[in-house]
C-alpha positions in Angstrom: 0.0 0.0 0.0 2.9 2.4 0.9 4.4 1.7 -2.5 1.1 2.4 -4.2 0.6 5.6 -2.3 4.1 6.8 -3.2 3.5 5.9 -6.8 0.3 7.9 -6.9 2.0 10.8 -5.1 4.8 10.7 -7.7 2.4 10.7 -10.6 0.4 13.6 -9.0 3.6 15.6 -8.4 4.8 15.1 -12.0 1.5 16.4 -13.3 1.5 19.3 -10.9 5.1 20.5 -11.4 4.5 22.1 -14.9 1.5 24.0 -13.5 3.5 25.2 -10.5 6.4 26.3 -12.7 4.0 28.2 -14.9 2.6 30.1 -11.9 6.0 30.9 -10.6 7.2 32.2 -13.9 4.1 34.3 -14.7 3.6 35.3 -11.1 -0.1 35.2 -11.4 -2.5 32.3 -11.0 -5.5 32.2 -13.3 -5.2 35.6 -14.8 -5.4 34.2 -18.3 -8.8 32.7 -17.3 -10.3 36.0 -16.4 -12.8 36.9 -19.1 -14.4 40.2 -20.0 -16.9 38.7 -22.3 -16.0 40.8 -25.4 -14.1 38.9 -28.1 -11.6 40.6 -30.3 -10.7 39.1 -33.7 -7.1 40.1 -34.4 -5.8 40.9 -37.9 -4.1 37.5 -38.0 -7.4 35.7 -37.4 -6.6 34.9 -33.8 -9.4 35.5 -31.3 -8.8 36.8 -27.7 -10.9 38.1 -24.8 -11.1 41.8 -24.4 -9.1 41.9 -21.1 -6.1 40.3 -22.9 -6.4 43.0 -25.5 -6.5 45.7 -22.8 -3.3 44.3 -21.4 -1.7 44.6 -24.8 -2.9 48.2 -25.0 -1.3 49.0 -21.7 1.9 47.3 -22.9 2.1 49.6 -25.9 3.2 52.5 -23.7 5.1 51.8 -20.5 8.0 54.3 -20.9 6.7 56.5 -18.1 4.7 54.1 -16.0 6.9 52.5 -13.3 4.8 52.7 -10.1 2.1 50.2 -9.2 -0.7 52.7 -8.7 0.2 54.5 -11.9 0.0 51.2 -13.8 -3.4 50.5 -12.3 -4.6 54.0 -13.4 -3.2 53.4 -16.9 -4.9 50.0 -17.1 -8.2 51.6 -16.2 -7.7 54.2 -18.9 -6.9 51.5 -21.5 -9.9 49.5 -20.4 -12.2 52.5 -20.6 -11.1 53.4 -24.1 -11.4 49.7 -25.2 -14.9 49.2 -23.8 -16.1 52.5 -25.1 -14.8 51.6 -28.6 -16.2 48.1 -28.4 -19.6 49.3 -27.4 -19.8 51.6 -30.4 -19.8 54.9 -28.4 -16.5 56.1 -29.9 -16.9 57.9 -33.2 -13.3 58.9 -33.8 -10.6 57.0 -35.7 -8.1 57.2 -33.0 -8.1 57.3 -29.2 -5.5 58.5 -26.8 -2.3 60.4 -27.4 -2.3 61.2 -31.1 -2.4 64.9 -31.9 -4.5 65.1 -35.0 -7.9 66.1 -36.2 -9.4 62.8 -35.2 -8.8 63.9 -31.6 -10.4 67.2 -32.3 -13.5 65.5 -33.7 -13.5 63.1 -30.7 -13.6 66.0 -28.2 -16.3 67.6 -30.2 -18.4 64.4 -30.1 -17.9 64.1 -26.3 -18.6 67.8 -25.7 -21.9 67.5 -27.7 -23.0 64.7 -25.4 -22.1 66.4 -22.2 -24.9 68.2 -20.4 -22.6 70.6 -18.4 -19.6 72.6 -19.2 -16.5 73.7 -17.2 -14.6 77.0 -17.6 -11.3 75.2 -17.6 -9.8 76.8 -14.5 -6.6 75.3 -13.3 -6.7 72.9 -10.3 -3.7 72.7 -8.1 -2.1 69.4 -7.1 -1.2 70.8 -3.6 -3.2 69.2 -0.9 -4.6 66.4 -3.0 -5.9 63.6 -0.8 -6.0 59.9 -1.3 -9.5 58.6 -1.9 -11.0 55.3 -3.1 -14.2 55.8 -5.1 -14.2 52.3 -6.5 -15.6 50.4 -3.6 -19.4 49.9 -3.5 -19.9 51.8 -6.8 -21.9 49.9 -9.4 -23.6 50.9 -12.6 -26.1 48.9 -14.4 -27.1 51.6 -16.8 -23.8 52.0 -18.5 -24.0 48.9 -20.6 -27.4 48.4 -22.1 -26.5 47.0 -25.5 -25.6 43.6 -26.7 -21.9 43.2 -27.2 -20.8 41.6 -30.5 -17.4 40.2 -31.5 -15.3 43.0 -32.7 -12.5 43.2 -35.2 -9.2 44.8 -34.2 -9.1 47.1 -37.2 -12.4 48.6 -36.1 -11.1 49.5 -32.7 -8.2 51.8 -33.9 -6.4 51.4 -30.5 -2.7 51.1 -29.9 -1.8 47.5 -29.1 1.3 45.4 -28.8 1.3 41.6 -28.7 3.1 39.6 -26.0 5.3 38.2 -28.7 6.4 41.7 -29.8 6.8 42.7 -26.1 9.2 39.8 -25.6 11.1 40.5 -28.8 11.5 44.2 -27.8 12.6 43.5 -24.3 14.2 40.0 -24.1 12.9 37.0 -22.2 13.8 38.1 -18.6 12.5 41.6 -18.8 9.4 40.4 -20.7 8.4 38.1 -17.9 8.8 40.9 -15.3 6.7 43.3 -17.4 4.1 40.7 -18.2 3.7 39.9 -14.5 3.3 43.6 -13.7 0.6 44.0 -16.4 -1.3 40.9 -15.3 -1.2 42.0 -11.7 -2.6 45.4 -12.6 -5.2 43.8 -14.8 -6.2 41.5 -11.9 -6.3 44.3 -9.4 -8.5 46.5 -11.5 -10.5 44.0 -13.5 -13.7 45.4 -14.8 -13.0 49.0 -13.6 -13.7 51.8 -16.0 -13.9 55.6 -15.9 -17.3 57.2 -16.3 -18.8 60.7 -16.3 -22.5 61.2 -15.7 -23.1 57.5 -16.3 -21.3 57.4 -19.6 -17.8 56.2 -20.5 -15.3 59.0 -20.2 -13.2 60.0 -23.1 -9.9 59.0 -21.5 -7.5 61.0 -23.5 -3.9 60.8 -22.4 -0.5 62.1 -23.3 3.1 61.2 -22.4 4.5 64.5 -20.9 2.7 67.8 -20.3 4.0 71.3 -20.6 3.8 71.6 -16.8 0.1 71.5 -16.7 -2.6 69.9 -18.9 -4.7 71.9 -21.2 -8.4 72.0 -21.7 -10.2 70.8 -24.8 -11.8 74.2 -24.9 -8.3 75.8 -25.4 -7.2 73.2 -28.0 -10.4 72.9 -30.0 -12.8 75.5 -28.7 -15.0 72.8 -27.3 -15.6 72.5 -23.5 -15.5 69.0 -22.1 -16.2 69.0 -18.3 -13.5 66.6 -17.3 -10.9 67.6 -20.0 -9.8 70.8 -18.2 -6.4 72.2 -17.2 -4.8 70.8 -14.0 -1.3 71.3 -12.6 1.3 68.7 -13.6 4.4 70.7 -12.8 6.3 67.5 -12.0 6.5 66.9 -15.8 9.2 69.5 -16.2 11.6 67.0 -14.7 11.1 64.5 -17.5 13.9 64.1 -20.1 11.2 64.5 -22.7 9.9 67.8 -21.3 11.9 69.9 -23.9 13.3 68.9 -27.3 15.4 71.0 -29.6 16.0 70.5 -33.3 18.3 72.7 -35.4 18.1 72.3 -39.1 19.7 74.1 -42.1 17.1 75.9 -44.1 17.7 73.8 -47.2 16.8 70.7 -45.2 13.7 72.5 -43.8 12.7 73.4 -47.4 13.3 69.8 -48.5 11.0 68.4 -45.9 8.3 71.1 -46.6 8.5 70.4 -50.3 8.2 66.7 -49.9 5.0 67.2 -47.7 3.5 69.8 -50.1 0.7 68.1 -51.9 -0.1 71.2 -54.0 3.4 71.2 -55.5 3.7 75.0 -55.2 7.0 74.9 -53.4 8.6 72.7 -56.0 7.6 75.1 -58.7 9.4 78.0 -57.1 13.2 78.6 -57.2 15.0 76.8 -54.3 17.2 79.8 -53.4 14.1 82.1 -53.4 12.2 79.7 -51.1 15.1 79.5 -48.7 15.2 83.3 -48.6 11.4 83.4 -47.9 11.8 80.9 -45.1 14.6 82.9 -43.5 12.9 86.2 -43.7 9.2 85.6 -43.2 8.7 82.2 -41.5 6.7 82.8 -38.3 4.0 81.5 -36.0 0.9 83.5 -36.7 -1.6 81.8 -34.4 -1.3 79.9 -31.2 -3.4 79.0 -28.1 -3.1 80.8 -24.7 -0.5 78.2 -23.6 1.6 78.2 -26.8 0.1 75.3 -28.8 0.7 76.4 -32.4 -2.3 76.6 -34.7 -0.8 78.3 -37.7 2.6 79.0 -39.3 3.1 81.2 -42.4 6.0 82.0 -44.8 4.8 84.7 -47.2 2.0 82.9 -49.2 2.6 79.5 -47.6 0.7 78.3 -44.6 0.7 75.2 -42.3 -1.2 74.2 -39.3 0.7 73.3 -36.1 -0.3 69.7 -36.4 1.0 69.6 -40.0 4.3 71.1 -38.9 4.6 68.7 -36.0 4.2 65.7 -38.4 6.6 67.1 -41.1 9.4 67.6 -38.5 8.5 64.7 -36.2 8.1 67.1 -33.2 6.9 65.8 -29.8 4.0 68.2 -29.6 2.4 71.3 -31.2 3.8 73.4 -28.4 6.9 74.8 -30.0 8.5 78.1 -31.1 10.8 78.9 -34.1 13.9 81.1 -34.2 16.9 81.8 -36.4 20.1 80.3 -34.9 23.4 80.8 -36.6 21.8 80.8 -40.0 19.7 77.7 -39.3 16.2 77.1 -38.0 15.9 76.1 -34.4 12.6 74.5 -33.2 12.1 74.2 -29.4 9.3 71.9 -28.4 7.7 71.5 -24.9 5.9 68.4 -23.7 5.0 65.3 -25.6 1.6 64.6 -26.9 -1.6 66.7 -27.1 -1.5 67.7 -23.4 -5.2 66.8 -22.7 -6.3 64.3 -20.1 -3.9 62.3 -18.0 -0.1 62.8 -18.2 1.6 59.4 -18.0 4.7 60.9 -16.6 2.7 63.0 -14.1 0.6 60.0 -13.1 3.7 58.1 -12.2 5.0 61.1 -10.2 1.8 61.2 -8.2 2.0 57.4 -7.6 5.5 57.9 -6.2 3.8 60.1 -3.5 1.7 57.1 -2.5 -1.4 58.5 -4.2 -3.9 55.8 -5.4 -4.9 55.0 -8.9 -8.5 56.2 -8.2 -7.3 59.5 -6.9 -4.9 60.0 -9.8 -7.7 59.4 -12.3 -10.1 61.8 -10.4 -7.4 64.4 -10.5 -6.6 64.3 -14.2 -10.3 63.8 -15.1 -12.2 65.9 -12.6 -15.8 64.9 -12.0 -15.3 61.3 -13.3 -15.7 58.2 -11.2 -14.1 54.7 -11.4 -16.8 52.1 -11.3 -17.2 48.4 -12.0 -20.2 48.0 -14.4 -21.9 44.7 -15.1 -19.8 43.7 -18.1 -20.9 40.6 -19.9 -19.0 37.6 -18.6 -17.8 34.9 -20.9 -19.1 31.5 -20.0 
């Protein structure tokens, strides 16, 4: 009998060891089994649960997110944008940090749906208190529609696969990152950000100019929770300021390549360089310096066009002659609306919770756990 018992124990142990090893490596038991109930069909035909897609969204931008509470806040932002897009409430082509007209349209859509407006006064971070507005808050009115399977290309959300994550970071770092992501997913599972019982438009950016800006300043559309708040800790980021110095002939080359009208190519090169040197200037910008229009004699560009042409970090920049060349000095990284990822991490370093970080950067919103459909 003893031999039989030992034999059974040996067999049981042999079967159990791979499972234990997997748990030890991943650091999380059963996280892969947690289901949101929304299925995403990837471009390669693979199907995955929405929560796994949310983890991939969070993995796509971790440069500034180091602290646990910041990662939780970031996971909630990603989940909010995913569920909003999956439910059909998002009308824009892109969510998040991109500075383009799709963001402008998105803020207009959200503003039109909002029943109240905010003047955009700056809120100071001094005296911010920890709070937890997650517990006991439920919403059964948020999700009233039937969820369908959704294709990745219809979501238009940033995403990186676990395979890409491993290739970019190496096996050891990948396992550590994956564990952090799964822990944050597990700790916040189901939680989303709402405003007046609707999904919030959780815009975010990498680094602010020292404060976030309102949608009203950027696009003349007031969104109650996309207002200006202090984020002065962002000035400590290595990406707070970026300087590019280019010879004017290189500036002209880039502008000519981007000129769809072909007008610049029709004009003499030396004449165009002279025009750039003598008349290039910013002619319109917002209160906080976000460029809206640049002109050079009869030529005109929007701030967003200029940002794209010269691969600038944001549209908050100024131009100046510097030893016969053009110097472009850019502040911040991203469109500056909503949550600053660098700022969120700085708040988390001060032991501020994810819920409080979110309520700070999106004033008037709440973190709730709605009744998402659960996969059987």
